[in-house]
C-alpha positions as CSV (number, residue, x, y, z in Angstrom):
1,M,-4.9,-6.2,-3.6
2,K,-1.8,-8.0,-1.1
3,W,-3.9,-10.4,1.1
4,F,-3.2,-13.5,3.8
5,V,-4.5,-16.5,3.4
6,C,-4.3,-17.8,6.8
7,T,-7.4,-16.9,8.6
8,T,-5.1,-16.5,12.3
9,L,-3.3,-13.4,10.8
10,I,-6.6,-12.3,9.0
11,I,-8.1,-12.1,12.9
12,L,-5.0,-10.5,13.9
13,L,-5.1,-7.9,11.1
14,W,-8.5,-6.7,12.0
15,A,-8.0,-6.7,15.5
16,L,-5.3,-4.0,15.2
17,P,-7.6,-0.6,14.6
18,V,-8.8,-1.3,18.1
19,A,-5.4,-1.8,19.4
20,G,-3.3,1.4,17.8
21,A,-4.2,2.5,15.0
22,A,-6.8,4.9,14.8
23,K,-8.9,5.1,11.8
24,A,-10.0,9.0,11.5
25,G,-8.0,10.9,14.2
26,G,-9.5,8.9,17.5
27,Q,-12.4,11.2,17.3
28,P,-15.9,9.8,17.7
29,L,-18.1,9.9,14.2
30,L,-21.2,11.2,14.6
31,P,-24.2,9.9,12.3
32,F,-23.4,11.0,9.0
33,S,-27.3,12.1,9.0
34,V,-26.2,15.1,11.1
35,S,-23.7,16.8,8.9
36,T,-25.6,17.5,5.9
37,A,-24.8,21.0,6.1
38,N,-21.3,19.6,5.3
39,P,-21.9,17.8,1.8
40,V,-17.9,16.1,2.2
41,E,-18.0,15.3,5.7
42,S,-21.7,13.6,4.9
43,E,-19.5,11.6,2.1
44,F,-16.9,11.0,4.7
45,Q,-19.0,9.5,7.4
46,R,-20.8,7.5,4.8
47,L,-17.5,6.2,3.5
48,M,-16.8,5.6,7.3
49,A,-20.1,3.5,7.6
50,L,-19.2,1.6,4.9
51,D,-15.6,0.7,6.1
52,D,-17.4,-0.3,9.7
53,A,-20.0,-2.5,8.3
54,A,-17.9,-4.2,5.9
55,Q,-15.4,-4.8,9.2
56,E,-18.4,-6.1,10.6
57,E,-19.4,-8.6,8.4
58,I,-15.9,-9.5,8.5
59,D,-16.2,-10.5,11.7
60,K,-18.8,-12.5,11.8
61,W,-17.8,-14.6,8.6
62,I,-14.4,-15.4,10.5
63,K,-16.5,-16.4,14.1
64,D,-18.7,-18.2,11.8
65,N,-16.2,-20.1,10.1
66,G,-14.6,-20.7,13.2
67,A,-17.5,-22.7,14.9
68,F,-18.5,-24.5,11.6
69,K,-15.0,-25.7,11.2
70,K,-15.3,-27.2,15.1
71,Q,-18.1,-29.6,13.6
72,G,-16.1,-30.4,10.3
73,A,-17.4,-28.1,8.2
74,G,-17.0,-24.4,7.2
75,L,-15.0,-22.7,4.4
76,S,-11.1,-23.4,3.4
77,E,-9.0,-20.2,4.3
78,A,-8.3,-20.0,1.0
79,V,-11.9,-19.6,-0.2
80,L,-12.1,-17.5,2.8
81,S,-9.7,-15.5,2.1
82,L,-11.0,-14.8,-1.6
83,K,-14.7,-13.5,0.3
84,I,-12.9,-11.5,2.4
85,E,-11.0,-9.7,-0.7
86,Q,-14.0,-9.4,-2.9
87,R,-16.0,-8.0,0.1
88,L,-13.4,-5.1,0.7
89,A,-12.8,-4.1,-2.9
90,P,-15.6,-2.0,-2.8
91,V,-14.4,-0.2,0.1
92,K,-10.7,0.2,-1.3
93,Q,-12.5,1.8,-4.3
94,A,-14.6,4.5,-2.1
95,Y,-11.6,5.3,-0.5
96,E,-9.7,5.6,-3.7
97,A,-12.4,7.4,-5.4
98,F,-12.9,9.7,-2.2
99,L,-9.6,11.1,-1.7
100,Q,-9.4,11.7,-5.4
101,R,-12.1,13.9,-5.1
102,H,-10.5,15.5,-1.3
103,P,-7.2,14.6,-1.5
104,K,-6.6,17.3,1.1
105,H,-9.5,15.5,4.1
106,A,-6.4,14.7,6.6
107,R,-9.0,12.2,8.7
108,A,-9.8,10.5,5.4
109,Q,-6.2,10.3,4.5
110,L,-5.2,8.7,8.3
111,A,-8.7,5.9,7.4
112,C,-7.2,5.2,4.6
113,G,-3.8,4.2,5.7
114,S,-5.8,2.2,8.4
115,F,-7.8,0.3,6.2
116,L,-4.4,-0.6,3.6
117,N,-2.5,-1.6,6.8
118,D,-5.2,-3.9,7.5
119,L,-4.8,-5.4,4.1
120,G,-1.2,-5.6,4.7
121,E,-0.1,-2.6,2.2
122,E,2.1,-1.1,4.6
123,A,4.4,1.0,2.7
124,E,1.2,2.5,0.9
125,A,-0.6,3.0,4.9
126,R,2.6,4.9,5.5
127,K,2.3,7.1,2.9
128,R,-1.4,7.8,3.8
129,W,-0.4,8.7,7.1
130,E,2.4,10.5,6.0
131,K,0.2,12.6,4.2
132,A,-2.4,12.8,7.0
133,L,0.1,14.9,9.4
134,E,1.3,16.7,6.3
135,L,-2.3,17.9,6.2
136,D,-2.9,18.2,9.9
137,P,0.4,18.0,12.3
138,S,-1.9,18.7,15.3
139,N,-3.7,15.1,15.1
140,P,-2.2,12.9,17.4
141,A,-3.7,9.5,15.7
142,A,-1.7,10.4,12.7
143,F,2.1,9.9,14.9
144,N,1.0,6.8,16.6
145,N,0.3,5.3,13.4
146,L,3.1,6.3,11.9
147,A,5.3,5.2,15.3
148,N,3.4,1.8,15.0
149,S,4.8,1.3,11.5
150,Y,8.3,2.4,12.5
151,G,8.3,0.1,15.5
152,Q,7.6,-2.7,13.2
153,T,10.3,-1.7,10.0
154,G,12.7,0.5,11.7
155,P,14.2,2.6,12.6
156,V,13.0,2.1,16.0
157,A,14.3,5.8,17.2
158,K,11.9,7.2,15.4
159,A,9.2,5.5,17.0
160,F,9.9,6.4,20.3
161,E,9.9,10.3,18.9
162,L,6.3,9.7,17.2
163,Y,4.7,8.2,20.3
164,T,6.1,10.8,22.4
165,K,4.6,13.1,20.4
166,A,1.1,11.7,20.2
167,I,1.3,11.8,24.4
168,E,2.4,15.4,23.9
169,L,-0.6,15.9,21.4
170,N,-3.2,14.0,23.7
171,P,-1.8,13.0,27.2
172,R,-5.4,11.4,28.3
173,Q,-5.0,8.5,25.8
174,A,-3.8,5.2,27.0
175,I,-3.0,3.3,24.4
176,Y,-0.5,6.0,23.3
177,Y,1.5,5.2,26.6
178,H,0.6,1.2,26.2
179,N,2.9,1.4,22.6
180,L,5.3,3.2,23.4
181,G,6.1,0.9,27.0
182,S,5.3,-1.8,24.4
183,V,7.9,-0.9,21.7
184,I,11.1,0.4,24.6
185,V,10.0,-3.1,26.2
186,L,10.7,-5.0,22.8
187,H,13.6,-2.9,21.9
188,R,15.2,-2.3,25.3
189,K,18.7,-2.1,23.6
190,E,17.6,0.4,21.4
191,A,15.6,2.3,24.0
192,A,19.0,2.4,26.8
193,A,21.1,3.9,23.8
194,H,18.3,6.1,23.1
195,Y,17.4,7.6,26.1
196,R,21.2,7.0,27.4
197,I,20.2,4.7,30.2
198,S,20.3,1.2,31.3
199,E,17.6,-1.6,29.9
200,Q,16.4,-2.0,33.9
201,Q,16.1,1.9,34.0
202,V,14.0,1.2,29.8
203,L,12.3,-1.5,32.0
204,R,11.1,0.7,35.1
205,N,10.2,3.2,32.3
206,A,8.2,1.2,30.8
207,L,6.4,-0.3,34.0
208,E,5.4,4.1,34.4
209,L,3.9,4.4,30.8
210,Y,1.8,1.2,31.7
211,R,0.5,2.7,35.0
212,L,0.0,6.0,33.2
213,G,-2.1,3.9,30.6
214,Q,-4.1,2.3,33.2
215,R,-5.0,5.7,34.5
216,F,-6.8,6.6,31.1
217,D,-8.3,2.8,30.8
218,P,-8.3,1.0,34.2
219,G,-10.0,-2.1,32.7
220,N,-7.8,-2.5,29.9
221,F,-6.7,-6.5,30.1
222,Q,-3.9,-6.6,27.5
223,L,-2.5,-3.0,29.2
224,A,-2.6,-4.7,32.7
225,T,-0.7,-8.3,31.5
226,D,1.7,-6.5,29.6
227,L,2.8,-4.5,32.9
228,A,2.8,-8.0,34.8
229,Q,5.6,-9.0,31.7
230,V,7.4,-6.4,32.6
231,Y,8.3,-8.1,36.0
232,Y,10.1,-11.4,34.3
233,G,12.8,-8.9,33.6
234,L,13.5,-6.5,36.1
235,E,16.7,-7.0,38.6
236,P,16.8,-7.9,41.0
237,A,13.2,-10.0,41.2
238,E,10.2,-8.5,42.7
239,P,8.1,-11.2,43.5
240,E,5.6,-9.6,45.4
241,A,4.8,-7.0,42.8
242,A,4.8,-9.3,40.3
243,I,2.1,-11.4,42.1
244,A,0.1,-8.0,42.6
245,A,0.2,-7.3,38.8
246,W,-0.8,-10.3,37.8
247,T,-3.4,-10.5,40.2
248,Q,-4.9,-7.3,39.0
249,A,-4.9,-8.5,35.6
250,L,-6.7,-12.0,37.0
251,S,-9.7,-9.4,38.1
252,L,-9.6,-7.9,34.2
253,A,-9.9,-11.6,32.1
254,R,-12.4,-11.6,29.8
255,D,-13.1,-15.1,29.3
256,S,-12.0,-18.5,31.1
257,L,-9.0,-18.8,28.6
258,E,-7.6,-15.4,29.9
259,R,-8.3,-16.5,33.0
260,E,-6.7,-19.9,32.9
261,G,-3.7,-18.1,31.1
262,V,-3.1,-16.0,34.2
263,H,-3.2,-18.7,36.7
264,L,0.0,-20.3,35.0
265,H,1.6,-16.6,35.4
266,L,0.5,-16.3,39.1
267,A,2.1,-19.8,39.3
268,R,5.1,-18.8,38.4
269,A,5.2,-15.7,40.4
270,K,4.0,-17.7,43.1
271,A,6.7,-20.3,42.9
272,A,9.3,-17.7,42.8
273,A,8.4,-16.0,46.1
274,G,8.3,-19.4,47.5
275,R,4.7,-20.2,47.6
276,L,4.6,-23.4,46.5
277,S,1.5,-24.1,47.8
278,E,-0.5,-21.8,46.3
279,A,1.5,-21.9,43.4
280,R,0.3,-25.5,43.2
281,L,-4.0,-23.9,43.2
282,H,-3.4,-22.1,40.7
283,L,-2.0,-24.6,38.6
284,N,-4.8,-26.7,39.1
285,S,-7.6,-23.9,38.4
286,V,-5.8,-24.9,34.5
287,T,-7.8,-27.2,32.6
288,N,-8.2,-25.7,29.2
289,A,-6.1,-28.3,26.8
290,T,-4.1,-25.3,25.1
291,L,-2.6,-24.4,28.1
292,T,-1.7,-28.0,28.8
293,A,2.1,-27.9,28.1
294,V,2.8,-24.9,29.7
295,K,1.1,-26.5,33.0
296,T,3.2,-29.3,32.4
297,R,6.7,-27.3,32.6
298,L,5.2,-25.8,35.7
299,T,4.7,-28.6,37.6
300,R,7.9,-30.0,37.1
301,E,9.4,-27.0,38.3
302,L,7.5,-27.1,41.4
303,V,8.6,-30.2,42.3
304,D,11.9,-29.3,41.7
305,K,11.5,-26.2,44.0
306,A,9.9,-28.6,46.5
307,L,12.8,-30.8,46.6
308,P,16.0,-30.5,48.1
309,P,18.8,-29.4,46.2
310,P,21.2,-32.0,44.8
311,T,24.7,-32.0,44.3
312,R,24.5,-34.2,41.5
313,D,22.4,-35.8,39.4
314,E,22.7,-39.5,41.4
315,D,21.5,-37.7,44.2
316,R,18.7,-36.0,42.7
317,R,17.8,-39.3,41.6
318,K,17.3,-40.7,45.2
319,T,15.1,-38.1,46.4
320,L,12.5,-38.4,43.7
321,P,10.0,-41.3,44.6
322,A,10.0,-44.4,43.8
323,V,7.5,-45.5,41.2
324,P,5.1,-48.1,42.2
325,K,5.5,-51.7,40.5
């Protein structure tokens, strides 16, 4: 089984089902005890419970191990990876056994694909998702998951088409708008060619997709930040609109690190708008050591903006305050 020895990558991979890869069609799973009238459905719900329990336990291991490492203890990445691999082995076997007995179970094919994708087995995951789509062409989650796959490996035009189909099938699912917006921003040249529009129009289309997503998931911090990031690429610049977008993102931040990260963006946006005093206040709000390098760079940029524009390097040096001896 392919696995990732880097704990950071493990954390990211296990976050993917939440971010965009639907496990079983994007529909709530009922407790398996209520589906005993259908033995196959009952067995499928037990499989989902097994998968969920493993994921929950692994998430706890990773979190606890991170805390232990800060105290100078904890498992090595290799040992933790092996422990995770061993924990997931029976889940993988359960998927294989279920699908051997019920190969036409579309939601199980979809869920198995997401499980394999989390393990880094992308090619096998795509096969499962393609099978799920073949069995149930009306399932938008299958289109979304396949679009995620094509968005990473290409051809990216296929991802555009698949995300669009997912939206057509379920126009109230925010993640589909979010994913399509993100992939056209990331591949704006290909999107411009595909849709026969300019790259600037691609970015404005992404803004509209993000806004549509916000209608159905207004509290999504990542969606709000992705929307605000688009303003960095717009020409001409729209600093006030960018400030409004980052202010909204700030209101949705879930912890101090996210809040301070947004303060850095607000400092940059307000500096671009000429609101230097406000920009400095945002920079002063940043105390997290992991953000020091960016804070320092932006502080220097603020100093540059506050100085009169020099004509030569020598003239610029003359405008700098003297260093006390």
